[in-house]
C-alpha positions as CSV (number, residue, x, y, z in Angstrom):
1,Q,0.0,0.0,0.0
2,Q,2.9,2.4,0.8
3,I,4.4,1.8,-2.7
4,E,1.0,2.5,-4.3
5,I,0.7,5.8,-2.4
6,R,4.3,6.8,-3.2
7,N,3.7,6.1,-6.9
8,L,0.6,8.3,-6.9
9,I,2.5,11.4,-5.6
10,F,3.9,12.5,-9.0
11,P,0.7,11.9,-11.0
12,I,-1.3,13.9,-8.4
13,V,1.3,16.8,-8.7
14,T,1.1,16.6,-12.5
15,V,-2.7,16.9,-12.3
16,L,-2.5,19.9,-10.0
17,V,0.1,21.6,-12.3
18,F,-2.3,21.2,-15.3
19,F,-5.2,22.5,-13.0
20,L,-3.1,25.6,-12.2
21,I,-2.3,26.1,-15.9
22,S,-6.1,26.0,-16.7
23,I,-6.6,28.7,-14.0
24,F,-3.8,30.8,-15.7
25,R,-5.7,30.5,-19.0
26,I,-9.0,31.6,-17.3
27,L,-7.2,34.6,-15.9
28,N,-6.4,35.7,-19.5
29,T,-2.7,34.8,-19.3
30,P,-1.1,35.2,-22.7
31,K,-1.5,32.1,-24.8
32,F,2.2,31.6,-25.6
33,I,2.9,31.4,-21.8
34,V,0.1,28.9,-21.3
35,I,1.4,26.8,-24.2
36,F,4.9,26.9,-23.0
37,M,3.8,25.8,-19.5
38,I,1.8,22.8,-21.0
39,F,4.8,21.9,-23.2
40,T,7.2,22.0,-20.2
41,A,4.9,20.0,-17.9
42,T,4.4,17.4,-20.6
43,I,8.1,16.9,-21.3
44,V,8.8,16.6,-17.6
45,E,6.1,13.9,-17.2
46,L,7.3,12.0,-20.3
47,F,10.9,11.9,-19.1
48,R,9.8,10.9,-15.6
49,F,7.6,8.1,-17.0
50,G,10.5,6.8,-19.1
51,Y,13.0,7.0,-16.2
52,K,10.5,5.3,-13.8
53,F,9.1,2.5,-15.9
54,T,11.4,1.7,-18.8
55,P,14.4,0.4,-16.8
56,F,12.5,-2.5,-15.2
57,S,15.6,-3.9,-13.5
58,K,19.2,-2.9,-12.8
59,L,21.7,-3.6,-15.6
60,S,24.0,-5.4,-13.1
61,W,21.2,-8.0,-12.5
62,H,21.4,-9.1,-16.1
63,F,25.1,-8.5,-16.6
64,P,26.9,-9.2,-13.3
65,Q,30.6,-8.5,-12.9
66,T,32.9,-11.5,-12.4
67,S,36.6,-11.9,-11.8
68,T,36.9,-13.6,-15.2
69,L,35.3,-10.6,-17.0
70,E,37.4,-8.2,-14.9
71,F,40.6,-10.0,-16.0
72,L,39.6,-9.7,-19.7
73,Q,38.7,-6.1,-19.4
74,K,42.1,-5.3,-18.0
75,Q,43.9,-6.9,-21.0
76,P,45.2,-4.6,-23.8
77,R,42.9,-4.4,-26.8
78,P,42.3,-5.6,-29.4
79,F,41.6,-9.3,-29.0
80,R,38.7,-11.7,-29.2
81,V,37.4,-14.4,-26.9
82,T,35.5,-17.6,-27.7
83,S,33.9,-20.2,-25.4
84,T,33.6,-24.0,-25.5
85,D,30.1,-24.0,-23.9
86,R,27.1,-21.8,-24.6
87,R,26.3,-21.5,-20.9
88,I,29.4,-19.5,-20.2
89,L,28.8,-16.3,-22.2
90,H,25.6,-15.8,-24.2
91,P,26.0,-14.4,-27.7
92,N,26.5,-10.6,-27.9
93,T,26.4,-10.1,-24.2
94,S,30.2,-9.6,-24.1
95,A,29.6,-6.3,-25.9
96,V,28.2,-4.9,-22.6
97,Y,31.7,-5.4,-21.1
98,S,33.5,-4.1,-24.2
99,I,34.9,-7.5,-24.9
100,E,35.0,-8.7,-28.5
101,S,33.9,-12.3,-29.2
102,T,33.4,-14.6,-32.1
103,D,29.8,-15.5,-31.4
104,G,26.7,-13.6,-32.6
105,Y,23.0,-13.4,-33.0
106,D,21.6,-13.4,-36.5
107,P,20.5,-9.7,-36.8
108,L,24.1,-8.7,-35.8
109,Y,26.3,-10.8,-38.1
110,L,26.9,-11.0,-41.8
111,T,26.3,-14.0,-44.1
112,S,30.0,-13.9,-45.1
113,Y,31.0,-14.1,-41.5
114,A,28.5,-16.9,-40.8
115,N,30.0,-18.9,-43.7
116,L,33.5,-18.3,-42.4
117,I,32.6,-19.5,-38.9
118,S,30.7,-22.5,-40.4
119,T,33.8,-23.5,-42.3
120,W,35.9,-23.0,-39.1
121,Q,33.5,-25.1,-37.0
122,A,32.9,-27.9,-39.6
123,N,36.6,-27.9,-40.7
124,K,35.5,-28.0,-44.3
125,A,34.5,-25.4,-46.8
126,T,30.8,-24.5,-46.6
127,I,28.7,-21.5,-47.8
128,S,25.7,-22.4,-45.7
129,P,25.5,-21.1,-42.1
130,N,22.5,-23.4,-41.4
131,P,24.4,-25.5,-38.8
132,F,24.2,-22.6,-36.4
133,N,20.5,-21.8,-37.0
134,R,20.1,-18.2,-35.6
135,I,23.0,-18.0,-33.2
136,I,26.7,-18.4,-34.1
137,T,28.6,-20.2,-31.4
138,P,32.0,-21.6,-32.6
139,Q,33.5,-24.0,-30.2
140,R,36.4,-25.5,-32.2
141,Y,39.4,-23.8,-30.5
142,D,42.0,-26.1,-32.0
143,S,42.0,-24.5,-35.5
144,K,44.1,-22.0,-37.4
145,F,40.9,-19.9,-37.7
146,T,41.1,-19.3,-34.0
147,N,44.5,-17.7,-34.6
148,L,43.4,-15.8,-37.7
149,L,40.5,-14.2,-35.9
150,N,42.7,-12.9,-33.1
151,V,41.1,-15.2,-30.5
152,K,43.5,-14.7,-27.7
153,Y,41.4,-16.2,-24.9
154,V,39.3,-19.4,-24.7
155,I,36.7,-19.7,-21.9
156,S,35.9,-23.3,-20.9
157,L,34.2,-25.3,-18.2
158,D,36.5,-28.3,-19.0
159,E,40.3,-28.6,-18.8
160,I,42.0,-27.9,-22.1
161,N,44.9,-30.3,-22.5
162,N,46.7,-28.6,-25.4
163,S,50.2,-27.2,-25.3
164,N,49.1,-24.2,-27.4
165,F,46.8,-23.0,-24.6
166,A,47.9,-21.9,-21.1
167,K,45.5,-21.5,-18.2
168,V,45.7,-17.9,-17.0
169,H,42.7,-17.6,-14.7
170,E,40.1,-19.7,-13.0
171,E,36.8,-18.8,-11.3
172,G,34.7,-21.7,-9.9
173,E,34.1,-24.0,-12.8
174,T,35.1,-21.4,-15.4
175,K,38.6,-21.6,-16.8
176,L,40.3,-19.0,-19.0
177,Y,43.1,-20.1,-21.4
178,E,45.5,-17.9,-23.4
179,N,46.2,-18.9,-27.0
180,K,49.9,-18.9,-27.5
181,N,49.7,-18.9,-31.3
182,V,47.2,-16.1,-31.8
183,L,47.9,-13.7,-34.6
184,P,47.7,-10.0,-33.9
185,R,44.7,-8.0,-35.1
186,A,46.9,-6.4,-37.8
187,F,49.8,-8.2,-39.5
188,F,51.7,-8.0,-42.8
189,I,51.7,-10.9,-45.4
190,N,53.8,-11.7,-48.5
191,E,51.2,-13.1,-50.8
192,V,47.5,-12.6,-51.8
193,A,46.0,-15.4,-53.9
194,K,43.1,-14.5,-56.2
195,F,40.1,-16.8,-56.7
196,E,36.9,-16.7,-58.7
197,S,34.3,-18.0,-56.2
198,D,33.5,-18.1,-52.5
199,M,33.8,-21.9,-52.3
200,E,37.3,-21.8,-53.9
201,E,38.4,-19.2,-51.4
202,L,37.1,-21.2,-48.4
203,E,38.6,-24.5,-49.7
204,I,42.0,-22.9,-49.9
205,L,41.7,-21.3,-46.5
206,I,40.8,-24.6,-44.8
207,R,43.8,-26.5,-46.2
208,S,46.4,-27.4,-43.6
209,N,49.2,-26.4,-45.9
210,F,47.9,-22.8,-46.5
211,D,49.9,-20.6,-44.2
212,I,47.6,-17.8,-43.0
213,T,50.6,-16.0,-41.3
214,K,52.1,-15.3,-44.7
215,S,49.3,-15.5,-47.2
216,A,45.7,-14.4,-47.7
217,T,42.9,-15.2,-50.2
218,T,40.7,-12.8,-52.1
219,Q,38.5,-12.3,-55.2
220,D,39.7,-8.7,-55.8
221,F,43.5,-8.6,-56.6
222,F,46.7,-10.6,-56.8
223,Y,49.9,-9.9,-54.9
224,N,53.1,-11.8,-54.6
225,Q,56.4,-10.2,-53.4
226,P,59.5,-11.6,-51.7
227,Q,59.5,-11.7,-47.9
228,N,59.1,-8.4,-46.2
229,S,60.0,-7.1,-42.8
230,G,57.4,-4.9,-41.0
231,T,55.7,-4.1,-37.8
232,A,52.2,-2.8,-37.0
233,R,51.3,-1.4,-33.6
234,F,47.9,-0.1,-32.4
235,L,48.0,3.4,-31.0
236,K,44.3,3.7,-30.4
237,Y,41.5,1.2,-30.7
238,S,37.7,1.3,-30.4
239,D,34.8,-0.5,-32.0
240,Q,34.3,2.1,-34.7
241,S,37.8,3.6,-35.2
242,F,41.5,2.7,-34.6
243,T,44.9,4.0,-35.4
244,I,48.0,1.9,-36.3
245,S,51.6,2.9,-36.6
246,T,53.6,0.8,-39.2
247,T,57.2,0.4,-40.3
248,L,57.9,-1.5,-43.5
249,D,60.9,-2.2,-45.7
250,K,58.9,-2.7,-48.9
251,E,55.2,-2.4,-50.0
252,A,53.1,-5.2,-48.5
253,P,49.4,-6.0,-47.7
254,L,48.3,-5.4,-44.1
255,V,45.6,-7.7,-43.0
256,I,43.2,-6.5,-40.3
257,S,41.1,-9.3,-38.9
258,N,38.1,-7.1,-38.5
259,I,35.0,-7.9,-40.6
260,Y,34.9,-6.3,-44.0
261,Y,31.8,-4.2,-44.3
262,P,30.8,-1.1,-46.4
263,G,31.1,2.1,-44.5
264,W,34.7,1.5,-43.2
265,K,37.2,4.2,-44.4
266,A,40.9,3.9,-44.3
267,K,43.7,6.6,-44.6
268,I,47.4,6.3,-44.8
269,D,49.1,9.5,-43.6
270,G,45.8,11.3,-44.2
271,Q,45.3,10.0,-47.8
272,K,42.3,7.7,-48.5
273,V,43.2,4.2,-49.6
274,Q,41.0,1.3,-50.7
275,I,40.0,-1.5,-48.3
276,Y,40.1,-4.9,-49.8
277,K,38.1,-8.0,-48.7
278,V,40.6,-10.9,-47.9
279,D,40.3,-14.3,-46.3
280,Y,36.7,-14.3,-47.3
281,A,35.4,-11.8,-44.7
282,L,38.4,-9.7,-43.4
283,Q,40.0,-6.4,-44.2
284,A,43.3,-5.5,-45.9
285,I,45.1,-2.5,-47.4
286,L,48.3,-2.1,-49.3
287,V,50.9,-0.2,-47.3
288,P,53.9,1.4,-49.0
289,E,57.4,1.1,-47.5
290,G,58.6,3.3,-44.7
291,K,56.9,4.6,-41.6
292,H,53.2,5.5,-41.8
293,L,50.2,6.3,-39.7
294,I,47.1,4.4,-40.7
295,E,43.6,5.4,-39.6
296,F,40.4,3.3,-39.9
297,K,37.0,4.7,-39.2
298,Y,33.5,3.5,-39.6
299,W,31.5,6.3,-41.2
300,P,28.9,5.0,-43.6
301,D,27.4,7.2,-46.3
302,S,24.0,6.2,-45.0
303,F,24.7,8.0,-41.8
304,N,25.6,11.2,-43.7
305,I,22.4,10.9,-45.7
306,G,20.3,10.3,-42.6
307,L,21.9,13.2,-40.8
308,A,21.2,15.5,-43.7
309,L,17.6,14.4,-44.0
310,S,17.0,14.7,-40.3
311,S,18.6,18.2,-40.1
312,D,16.4,19.3,-43.1
313,G,13.3,17.9,-41.5
314,L,14.0,19.5,-38.2
315,L,14.7,22.9,-39.8
316,M,11.5,22.7,-41.9
317,A,9.5,21.8,-38.8
318,I,10.9,24.8,-36.9
319,L,10.2,27.2,-39.7
320,T,6.7,25.8,-40.3
321,S,5.9,26.0,-36.6
322,F,7.2,29.6,-36.5
323,F,5.2,30.5,-39.6
324,L,2.0,29.1,-38.2
325,W,2.6,30.7,-34.8
326,R,3.0,34.1,-36.5
327,I,-0.3,33.7,-38.4
328,K,-2.2,32.7,-35.3
329,F,-0.9,35.2,-32.8
330,R,0.0,38.2,-34.8
């Protein structure tokens, strides 16, 4: 009963405010003042309603903090995680903790990525993501795709008896293993092999004799040069932009194991460069020799178009409202 009474306080106050506004109107208060008061009271009530009723429960109740998550949050980015059991970390929930993972729910992943993960999980080329139904949950950690996709940590409920993985943290039944052979998020290669179809590209990628540390596949261009010597170091990293410092003795492709998607822009020393699709679903650019500053940013044209249309609509609404107001109250 006390809760019901407390919840009635604000609605009663709102009713009294509108009653006072009606009295102001009866007393011949200028219309624009009355309208302003109604508008203000309505906005306050709407925001109060949203704050009171929309957040039904605390975020921490759905996404609790654990020592395993704290450990991962303290590690230098970028890196990805994967789990061997769906009960450990539900798909896409890791985004709440700013931890990148290999899983995903169907509105949030691309078909090309689903095909790549299906090939990883099945250990054979496939262009059908059907085995995962609506949720991608790769659990095959003993694969070169684990290294290629920058999966630095594997979360498991079972012991992993593999010399390539070292246990670095344990919490209850949950065990965290570090992948010793993980490839960095950005690395240089010597060769890019060109193919004509998706299936051809995936079939080459899955072959055990295809060295993903030195070669990549694509359907866009061909590249083959003697061995190069270069380094790539992340200066800044976020989900939608990052900066890399590179040093290279001769031109070479730089593979970034982020997902290729329209809207990403790349610049080398401030000059725009083309982003290629390699290894079926990843990004790559050609970097000239020497020292360079590389910038990647997600800024799709659709955002610019939407921003322009929204701005025009807002401006037209303001001008129209002002015009109608002048006609009514002049």
